[in-house]
C-alpha positions as CSV (number, residue, x, y, z in Angstrom):
1,X,122.3,60.9,93.5
2,X,119.3,62.5,95.3
3,X,118.3,66.2,94.9
4,X,119.6,66.9,98.4
5,X,122.9,65.3,97.7
6,X,123.3,67.3,94.5
7,X,122.5,70.5,96.3
8,X,125.0,69.8,99.0
9,X,127.6,68.9,96.4
10,X,127.0,72.1,94.5
11,X,126.9,74.2,97.7
12,X,130.2,72.7,98.8
13,X,132.0,73.3,95.5
14,X,134.8,75.8,95.9
15,X,134.7,79.1,94.0
16,X,137.9,79.5,91.9
17,X,140.2,82.2,93.1
18,X,138.3,82.8,96.3
19,X,140.5,80.8,98.7
20,X,138.2,78.5,100.7
21,X,134.9,80.1,99.7
22,X,132.2,77.6,98.6
23,X,129.2,78.3,96.5
24,X,126.8,78.6,99.4
25,X,129.0,81.1,101.2
26,X,129.5,83.0,98.0
27,X,125.8,83.9,98.0
28,X,126.2,85.4,101.5
29,X,129.3,87.4,100.4
30,X,127.5,88.7,97.3
31,X,124.4,89.6,99.4
32,X,126.6,91.5,101.9
33,X,128.5,93.4,99.2
34,X,125.2,94.3,97.5
35,X,123.9,95.6,100.8
36,X,126.8,98.0,100.9
37,X,126.0,99.3,97.5
38,X,122.5,100.6,98.2
39,X,122.5,102.9,95.1
40,X,122.7,99.8,93.0
41,X,120.1,97.8,94.9
42,X,118.0,97.0,91.9
43,X,120.9,95.8,89.8
44,X,122.3,93.8,92.7
45,X,118.9,92.1,93.3
46,X,118.8,91.2,89.7
47,X,122.3,89.8,89.9
48,X,121.3,87.6,92.9
49,X,118.1,86.5,91.2
50,X,120.0,85.5,88.1
51,X,122.7,83.7,90.0
52,X,120.0,81.8,92.0
53,X,118.4,80.8,88.7
54,X,121.7,79.5,87.4
55,X,122.2,77.6,90.7
56,X,118.9,75.9,90.3
57,X,119.8,75.0,86.7
58,X,123.1,73.6,87.8
59,X,121.3,71.4,90.3
60,X,119.6,69.5,87.5
61,X,121.4,66.3,86.6
62,X,122.0,67.2,83.0
63,X,123.7,70.4,84.0
64,X,126.0,68.9,86.6
65,X,129.0,69.5,84.3
66,X,128.3,73.2,84.4
67,X,129.1,73.5,88.2
68,X,132.7,74.6,87.7
69,X,131.6,77.3,85.2
70,X,128.9,78.4,87.6
71,X,131.4,78.7,90.5
72,X,133.6,80.7,88.2
73,X,130.8,83.1,87.5
74,X,130.3,83.6,91.2
75,X,134.0,84.3,91.6
76,X,133.8,87.0,88.9
77,X,130.7,88.5,90.5
78,X,132.4,88.7,93.9
79,X,135.6,90.2,92.3
80,X,133.5,92.8,90.5
81,X,131.6,93.8,93.7
82,X,134.7,93.9,95.8
83,X,136.3,96.2,93.2
84,X,133.5,98.7,93.4
85,X,132.2,98.4,97.0
86,X,135.1,100.3,98.6
87,X,134.8,103.3,96.3
88,X,133.1,106.5,97.5
89,X,129.4,106.8,96.9
90,X,129.6,109.4,94.1
91,X,132.3,107.5,92.4
92,X,130.2,104.3,92.4
93,X,127.2,106.3,91.1
94,X,129.3,107.6,88.2
95,X,130.7,104.1,87.5
96,X,127.2,102.6,87.8
97,X,126.0,104.9,85.1
98,X,129.0,104.1,82.9
99,X,128.4,100.4,83.3
100,X,124.7,100.8,82.4
101,X,125.7,102.7,79.3
102,X,128.0,99.8,78.3
103,X,131.3,101.4,79.2
104,X,134.1,99.9,81.2
């Protein structure tokens, strides 16, 4: 399988629990949700960078079995962002601080 075919296969993989959302579209959703949380811009950028790194690793042939786990991670990231994005700004700032300190 060529690199392009592997990439298309990964990008088309459906994210568990996210209806008909595929991996490629999940990156758009995460980017849009991160854009709404400007107070956490640095954390969100790091998240996207790390997810992009994992995507590149999953594209390598020896990591092809990791694609379902990677898609699951994307689903958890989207669920987390969807949980916090609708909250009011001050509430998100307080939660952000709590998350950084290791709380729930």
